C-alpha positions in Angstrom: 84.3 100.2 106.4 86.4 100.1 109.2 89.2 100.2 107.3 89.5 102.2 103.8 89.3 100.0 100.5 91.6 101.2 98.3 90.8 100.5 94.2 92.7 100.9 91.7 91.1 102.9 88.6 92.8 102.4 85.0 90.4 104.4 82.8 91.8 107.0 79.9 88.5 109.3 79.8 90.1 112.2 81.8 86.1 113.3 82.6 85.3 109.6 83.6 88.6 109.4 85.5 88.2 112.3 88.1 84.6 112.4 88.7 83.9 108.6 89.6 87.6 109.5 91.4 85.9 111.7 93.6 82.3 109.8 93.8 84.5 106.9 95.2 86.3 108.9 97.9 83.2 110.3 98.9 82.1 106.7 99.4 84.9 106.1 101.6 87.0 104.3 99.3 90.9 105.3 98.4 91.7 105.7 95.1 94.4 105.4 92.9 93.2 106.5 89.1 95.6 106.1 85.9 95.0 107.4 82.9 96.3 103.7 81.2 96.8 100.0 81.3 100.7 100.1 81.5 100.7 102.6 84.4 97.9 100.5 85.9 100.2 97.6 85.7 103.0 99.3 87.4 100.1 101.2 89.9 98.9 97.5 91.3 102.3 95.8 91.3 103.6 99.6 93.9 100.5 99.7 95.6 98.6 96.5 95.9 95.3 97.2 95.9 91.6 95.4 97.3 89.8 95.5 93.6 90.7 97.0 90.2 88.4 98.3 88.0 89.7 98.1 84.8 88.0 100.1 81.3 88.2 98.0 78.9 89.8 99.9 76.5 92.6 101.7 77.3 96.1 102.1 75.4 99.0 101.0 75.9 97.9 97.7 77.5 94.4 97.0 77.2 92.2 96.1 80.1 92.1 92.7 79.2 95.5 91.7 78.7 95.7 94.7 82.0 93.3 92.3 83.7 95.3 88.8 82.8 98.6 89.9 84.3 97.1 91.0 87.2 95.0 87.9 87.7 98.9 85.3 86.8 99.6 87.6 90.3 97.3 87.6 92.3 93.3 86.8 93.1 92.4 90.5 93.9 88.9 91.4 92.6 88.7 92.6 89.2 85.8 94.4 87.5 85.9 95.3 84.0 83.9 98.6 82.7 83.0 98.5 78.8 81.1 101.2 76.8 79.6 98.7 75.1 77.6 95.0 76.6 78.8 93.9 73.8 79.2 89.5 74.2 83.1 89.7 73.2 83.9 92.4 75.5 82.0 91.0 78.5 83.2 87.5 77.3 86.7 88.5 77.2 87.1 90.4 80.2 85.0 87.1 81.9 87.5 84.9 80.4 91.1 86.7 81.0 89.7 86.5 85.0 87.4 89.2 85.9 85.3 88.6 88.2 82.1 91.4 87.3 81.6 93.8 84.7 79.9 97.0 84.4 78.6 98.8 81.4 79.3 102.3 80.9 77.5 105.0 81.3 77.0 103.7 84.7 75.1 105.2 87.7 77.8 105.8 90.6 75.8 104.7 93.3 75.2 101.1 91.1 78.8 101.2 90.9 79.5 101.5 94.1 76.5 98.6 95.0 78.6 95.7 93.0 82.0 96.8 94.4 80.5 96.0 97.7 79.3 93.2 96.8 82.2 91.5 94.9 84.4 92.6 98.5 82.3 91.3 100.2 82.1 87.6 98.5 85.8 88.0 98.6 85.8 88.4 102.5 84.0 85.7 102.8 86.2 83.3 100.9 87.3 81.7 103.8 84.3 80.1 104.7 84.1 82.2 108.1 81.4 84.9 107.4 78.6 85.3 108.0 77.3 85.4 104.3 80.0 82.0 103.5 77.8 79.3 101.8 77.0 76.5 103.9 76.4 73.0 103.0 72.7 72.4 102.9 72.4 69.2 100.7 73.4 65.7 101.2 77.0 65.1 101.5 78.2 66.0 104.6 82.5 66.7 105.1 84.3 64.8 107.1 85.1 65.4 110.8 88.7 67.2 109.2 85.8 69.7 106.7 86.8 67.2 102.8 84.4 66.7 101.4 85.2 64.2 98.3 83.6 63.4 95.0 85.6 61.2 93.0 89.5 62.1 92.8 87.9 65.7 93.6 88.6 66.8 97.0 87.0 69.9 98.6 88.1 71.3 101.9 85.5 73.0 103.4 87.5 74.6 106.6 90.9 75.1 104.8 89.3 76.1 102.1 91.7 74.0 99.0 91.3 72.2 96.2 92.4 68.9 95.3 92.4 66.7 92.8 94.2 63.9 92.1 95.8 64.5 94.8 97.4 67.5 93.3 96.2 71.2 94.4 93.7 73.4 92.2 94.3 77.1 92.4 90.9 79.0 92.4 90.2 82.3 92.9 87.3 83.2 95.6 84.5 83.7 93.3 85.1 79.8 91.7 86.0 78.7 95.2 82.4 80.3 96.5 81.2 78.9 93.0 82.3 75.7 94.0 81.3 75.3 97.7 77.4 76.2 96.4 78.0 72.9 94.0 79.1 70.8 96.9 76.5 71.9 99.3 73.9 69.9 97.0 75.7 67.8 95.0 73.0 66.0 91.9 70.8 69.1 93.1 69.9 71.9 89.5 71.2 74.8 90.8 69.7 77.8 87.9 72.0 81.1 86.9 69.4 83.2 88.9 70.1 81.0 92.5 74.1 81.6 91.9 73.8 85.0 91.1 72.0 85.9 94.3 73.9 83.3 96.1 77.5 83.5 94.8 77.3 87.4 92.7 75.0 88.4 96.0 73.1 89.8 93.4 70.0 91.2 94.9 68.7 92.1 91.3 69.0 90.5 87.7 72.2 90.1 86.3 73.9 89.1 83.3 74.2 85.3 83.2 76.7 84.7 81.4 78.8 86.4 84.2 78.2 82.8 85.7 78.5 80.6 81.9 82.0 82.2 82.3 83.1 81.0 85.2 81.5 77.6 85.3 83.8 77.1 82.1 86.7 78.5 83.9 86.0 76.1 87.0 85.4 73.3 85.0 88.9 73.2 83.1 90.2 73.2 86.6 88.5 70.6 88.4 87.4 68.7 85.4 85.2 68.9 82.3 82.6 65.8 83.4 82.2 67.2 86.7 80.0 70.4 86.6 76.8 69.1 84.0 74.8 71.4 82.1 71.2 70.7 82.4 69.3 72.3 79.4 67.1 74.8 80.6 67.6 75.0 84.4 71.2 75.8 85.6 74.1 73.2 86.1 74.5 70.5 88.7 77.8 69.0 90.1 77.5 65.1 90.1 78.2 63.4 92.5 
């Protein structure tokens, strides 16, 4: 990495916290490790990390609540860590604004790969990097790079979205998801394809990540704008 990436890691288990911190530092990350949610929030505000890894079950302020607090203040990427692949844990974390999750126990190499995948995604959120999605469908942006779908306008150059003329605040993950849909309006995109394109998964992933982010995106751009095609995936209504 040209510049060292600063990771905020919140984990109450001393052994896991210390071992993971050492592993991440060996891979070139700068790590601020905290044992509870309240100290994690203080560290986030003081240090402004590039990415946050939050265990779901930490004392003081649990990981889901901490994620909500971070998301109220920033679009920094968040990965939730959970000892269980429990649906409630996963969905609550994603609904709170997390971009991905990893189930414990995890392999250090897998965690690093997921961190780097999220960082690549966020680095390209401006649409200028080689991994940024490019329009491939029938909708061509106007000369000013703006795509229009009813009252929804997507500025593919300025990376801004407006609905009814009012700005819509999207996280980088939500923006990339919307860009994929807007590149091919009316075309059904499978969950696996969206995992590959938006989450940069080179392997099978949990499609609940896609479903929750689609729900969050719908809440911001209109519930009827993205249609569910049962058994196949989702599509943007042109």
